[in-house]
C-alpha positions in Angstrom: -14.4 13.8 -52.2 -16.3 12.1 -55.1 -16.6 8.3 -55.0 -14.1 6.4 -57.3 -17.0 5.2 -59.6 -17.4 8.7 -60.7 -13.9 8.8 -62.3 -14.7 5.9 -64.6 -15.8 8.1 -67.5 -12.8 10.4 -67.1 -10.0 9.2 -69.4 -7.8 12.4 -69.0 -8.0 15.2 -66.6 -5.9 18.3 -66.0 -7.0 20.8 -63.2 -7.7 24.3 -64.7 -5.6 25.7 -61.8 -3.5 24.6 -58.8 -4.1 25.8 -55.2 -0.9 27.0 -53.6 -0.7 26.4 -49.8 2.2 28.7 -49.2 3.8 27.5 -45.9 1.8 24.5 -44.7 0.5 24.8 -41.1 1.3 28.5 -40.8 -1.5 29.9 -43.0 -2.9 31.9 -40.1 0.3 34.0 -39.8 1.0 34.4 -43.5 0.7 38.2 -42.9 3.6 38.3 -40.5 5.6 36.0 -42.5 5.2 38.3 -45.5 7.4 40.8 -43.7 10.6 38.9 -43.8 9.9 37.6 -47.2 9.2 41.2 -48.5 12.4 42.3 -47.0 14.5 39.5 -48.6 12.9 40.1 -52.0 13.7 43.9 -51.6 17.3 43.2 -50.6 17.7 40.7 -53.5 16.4 43.0 -56.1 18.1 46.1 -54.9 21.4 44.5 -54.2 21.7 42.7 -57.6 20.5 45.8 -59.5 23.1 47.9 -57.7 25.8 45.5 -58.7 24.7 45.6 -62.3 24.6 49.4 -62.2 28.1 49.6 -60.5 29.7 47.4 -63.0 28.2 49.2 -65.9 29.2 52.7 -64.6 32.7 51.8 -63.5 35.1 51.3 -66.5 37.7 49.7 -64.2 35.2 46.8 -63.6 34.9 46.1 -67.2 36.9 42.9 -66.8 35.9 39.2 -67.2 35.6 38.6 -63.5 32.9 41.3 -63.1 31.2 40.5 -66.3 30.6 37.0 -64.9 29.5 38.7 -61.7 26.9 40.8 -63.7 25.7 37.5 -65.2 25.2 36.0 -61.6 23.4 39.2 -60.5 21.2 39.2 -63.6 20.3 35.5 -63.0 19.5 36.2 -59.4 17.1 39.1 -60.4 15.4 36.7 -62.8 15.1 33.9 -60.2 13.7 36.4 -57.7 11.1 37.8 -60.1 10.0 34.3 -61.1 8.8 33.4 -57.5 8.0 37.0 -56.1 4.5 37.5 -57.7 3.0 34.2 -56.5 4.7 34.2 -53.1 3.5 37.7 -52.2 0.2 37.0 -53.6 -0.3 34.2 -51.3 1.2 35.9 -48.3 -0.3 39.4 -48.8 -3.6 38.8 -50.5 -4.3 35.1 -49.8 -4.6 34.6 -53.7 -3.7 31.0 -53.9 -4.8 30.0 -57.5 -2.4 29.7 -60.4 -3.6 28.5 -63.8 -2.3 25.2 -65.1 -0.4 26.6 -68.0 0.8 29.6 -66.0 2.2 27.1 -63.5 4.1 25.3 -66.2 5.6 28.6 -67.4 6.7 29.5 -63.9 8.2 26.1 -63.3 10.2 26.4 -66.6 11.7 29.7 -65.7 12.2 28.8 -62.1 14.3 25.7 -62.9 15.9 27.4 -65.9 17.3 30.2 -63.8 18.7 27.6 -61.3 20.5 25.8 -64.1 21.8 29.2 -65.4 23.1 30.1 -61.9 24.9 26.8 -61.6 26.5 27.3 -65.1 27.6 30.9 -64.2 29.3 29.7 -61.0 31.1 27.2 -63.1 32.2 29.9 -65.5 33.3 32.0 -62.6 35.5 29.1 -61.3 37.1 28.8 -64.8 37.7 32.6 -64.7 39.5 32.3 -61.3 41.6 29.3 -62.6 42.8 31.3 -65.7 43.4 34.5 -63.6 45.6 32.5 -61.1 47.3 29.9 -63.3 48.0 32.1 -66.4 47.6 35.8 -65.4 49.7 37.1 -68.2 47.3 35.6 -70.8 44.2 36.2 -68.7 42.8 39.1 -70.9 43.9 37.4 -74.1 42.1 34.1 -73.2 38.9 35.6 -71.8 38.1 38.3 -74.4 34.7 40.0 -74.7 33.7 37.7 -77.6 34.6 34.6 -75.6 32.6 35.9 -72.6 29.5 36.5 -74.9 29.8 33.0 -76.3 30.0 31.6 -72.8 26.8 33.5 -71.8 24.9 32.3 -75.0 26.0 28.7 -74.2 24.8 29.0 -70.6 21.3 30.2 -71.6 21.1 27.7 -74.5 22.0 24.9 -72.2 19.4 25.8 -69.5 16.7 26.2 -72.3 17.4 22.9 -74.0 17.6 21.0 -70.6 14.3 22.5 -69.2 12.3 22.8 -72.5 10.9 19.2 -72.2 9.9 19.5 -68.6 6.5 21.3 -69.1 5.6 18.9 -71.7 6.4 15.9 -69.6 4.1 17.3 -67.0 1.3 18.4 -69.5 1.0 14.7 -70.6 0.1 13.5 -67.1 -3.3 12.6 -66.0 -4.3 14.3 -62.8 -7.0 13.3 -60.2 -9.9 15.8 -59.6 -9.4 17.4 -56.2 -5.7 16.7 -56.0 -4.5 20.1 -57.1 -2.8 21.4 -53.9 0.8 22.6 -54.0 2.9 22.7 -50.9 4.7 25.9 -52.0 3.7 29.3 -53.2 5.2 28.7 -56.6 5.3 25.7 -59.1 8.2 23.4 -58.2 8.6 20.4 -60.5 8.8 17.7 -57.9 5.8 19.1 -56.2 3.7 19.5 -59.4 4.4 16.1 -60.9 3.4 14.3 -57.7 -0.1 15.7 -57.9 -0.6 13.4 -60.9 -2.4 10.0 -60.7 -0.4 8.7 -63.6 3.0 6.9 -63.6 5.6 9.7 -63.2 8.7 7.5 -63.7 9.8 9.3 -67.0 9.4 12.7 -65.1 11.5 11.5 -62.2 14.2 10.0 -64.3 14.3 13.1 -66.5 14.4 15.4 -63.5 17.4 13.3 -62.2 19.1 13.5 -65.5 18.8 17.3 -65.5 20.1 17.5 -61.9 23.1 15.3 -62.6 23.9 16.7 -66.1 23.8 20.3 -64.8 24.4 20.8 -61.1 26.2 17.4 -60.6 28.7 18.0 -63.5 29.1 21.7 -62.7 29.9 21.0 -59.0 32.5 18.4 -59.9 34.1 20.8 -62.5 34.1 23.5 -59.9 35.9 21.1 -57.4 38.4 20.3 -60.2 38.9 24.0 -60.8 39.8 24.7 -57.3 42.0 21.6 -57.0 44.1 23.0 -59.9 43.9 26.5 -58.4 45.3 25.1 -55.1 48.0 23.2 -56.8 49.1 26.4 -58.6 48.9 28.6 -55.4 51.1 26.1 -53.5 53.8 26.5 -56.1 54.1 30.3 -55.3 57.2 31.1 -53.4 55.9 33.9 -51.3 53.2 33.2 -48.6 51.9 36.7 -49.2 51.3 35.9 -52.8 49.6 32.7 -51.9 47.1 34.5 -49.5 46.5 37.3 -52.1 45.7 34.7 -54.8 43.3 32.8 -52.5 41.6 35.9 -51.4 40.5 36.6 -54.9 38.5 33.3 -54.7 36.8 33.7 -51.3 33.7 35.5 -52.7 33.2 32.9 -55.3 33.6 30.0 -52.9 31.0 31.5 -50.6 28.6 32.0 -53.5 29.1 28.4 -54.5 28.4 27.1 -51.0 25.3 29.5 -50.7 23.9 27.8 -53.9 24.9 24.3 -53.8 24.2 23.5 -50.1 20.4 24.4 -50.5 20.3 22.7 -53.9 21.7 19.3 -52.5 19.5 19.5 -49.4 16.4 20.2 -51.5 17.2 17.3 -53.9 17.8 14.9 -50.9 14.7 15.8 -49.2 12.4 15.5 -52.2 13.9 12.1 -53.0 14.4 10.5 -49.7 12.5 12.7 -47.1 8.9 12.1 -48.2 8.1 11.1 -44.6 9.1 14.6 -43.4 6.3 17.2 -42.7 5.3 19.4 -45.6 6.6 22.5 -43.8 10.1 21.1 -44.1 9.9 20.6 -47.8 8.5 24.2 -48.1 11.0 25.9 -46.0 14.0 24.1 -47.7 12.6 25.2 -51.1 12.3 28.8 -50.0 15.9 28.7 -48.7 17.1 27.3 -52.1 15.2 29.9 -54.2 15.3 33.0 -52.0 18.5 33.1 -49.9 21.2 32.9 -52.7 19.8 36.0 -54.5 19.9 37.8 -51.1 23.3 36.7 -50.0 25.3 37.0 -53.2 25.3 40.8 -53.5 26.1 41.0 -49.8 29.0 38.6 -50.1 30.6 40.4 -53.0 30.0 43.8 -51.5 31.7 42.8 -48.3 34.5 40.6 -49.6 35.3 42.3 -52.9 36.8 45.8 -52.5 36.5 47.0 -56.1 32.7 46.1 -56.0 32.3 47.8 -52.5 34.0 50.9 -53.7 31.9 51.0 -56.9 28.8 50.5 -55.0 29.7 53.4 -52.7 30.3 55.6 -55.6 26.9 54.8 -57.2 25.1 55.4 -53.8 26.8 58.6 -53.2 26.6 59.9 -56.8 30.3 60.3 -57.3 32.1 60.1 -60.7 33.3 57.1 -62.7 36.6 55.4 -62.1 
C-alpha cells in the first residue's frame, strides 16, 4: 500500500480494470463450485430456449399469456448470458480481471435485464387480471399490437432508468489499489463502493431506480391479484374458482422466485454491511442465477399446455 502522501498529485483516478474475487473465502474450491454453477447456467439456457422454441412452433400457444411467457424466457436468457462469461472465467480459469469500461457495460445490461424481468412479471399479472375479470374481451384487449407496444415500453423503461448509472459511476474518483469486487460480475452497489469520492448521488439514484421499478411493479402486482381474488370470489361454482386460480399459480411462483431474492439483496446491501462478504456474494448469485433456472421448471411443471408443447419439441412430433 502506498503512503497517503503519494496520492497528493492524483486529482482523478479510475482503475484500468477491476479484480473479481468470485466467492470470497472459497477461492481454493472454485473448481468444484464451478460444477453446480455450470449446471445451473446450462439448465437456465436450455430451459428458456426450449420454452421459446415450444411457443414459436405451437400455434395453439400463440396467445397473450404465452407471448408474455416468451418475453420472460428471453429476458432470463439475456440475464444469464450477462453474468455467465465472467463467472465461469473466474471459476474455471481463475481469470479475474475485467476492464473498467467492460465492467460498466456488464453492469448496465445486468440491471437492465432485472428491470425488464420485473416489468414483464407486472405485464403477466395484468394479463391474468384481464383473462379472469373479462374473459370475453380478453383477445380484443390484448391484441398483438398491444403486446408489441407493451414489450417496447418495457425495454424503453429499463433503458431510460439504467442509462445514467454507468455515467454516474464513471464520474467517481477511485483510490489506487481499491479495485476488488466481491462478486464475479459488476454489481452496481459493489462497484460504487470501491470509490473514494462521495457516492450519495449514486446511492440516491440507485434507490430511485429500485423504488420506481421493482417497488411500483410489486405494488401493482399485489393490486392485480387483489382484484383477481375479488373477481374469483364472485364466481358461483367452487370448481370455477379453483380453475381460475390455477391459471395464476405459475405466475405467482415466478413472482416469488424473483422478488424474494431482489428484496433480500437490496436489504443486505443497504443494512447488512457488517455481514461477511460471502453472504453478499451468495445472495447476489441467488438473485441473478436462480430465477432463470426455476422459471422454465415452474412453467413446464405447473402449465400443462407448455409441458405438452415441450414434450412435442423434445420428441420431434408435429405442431398443434
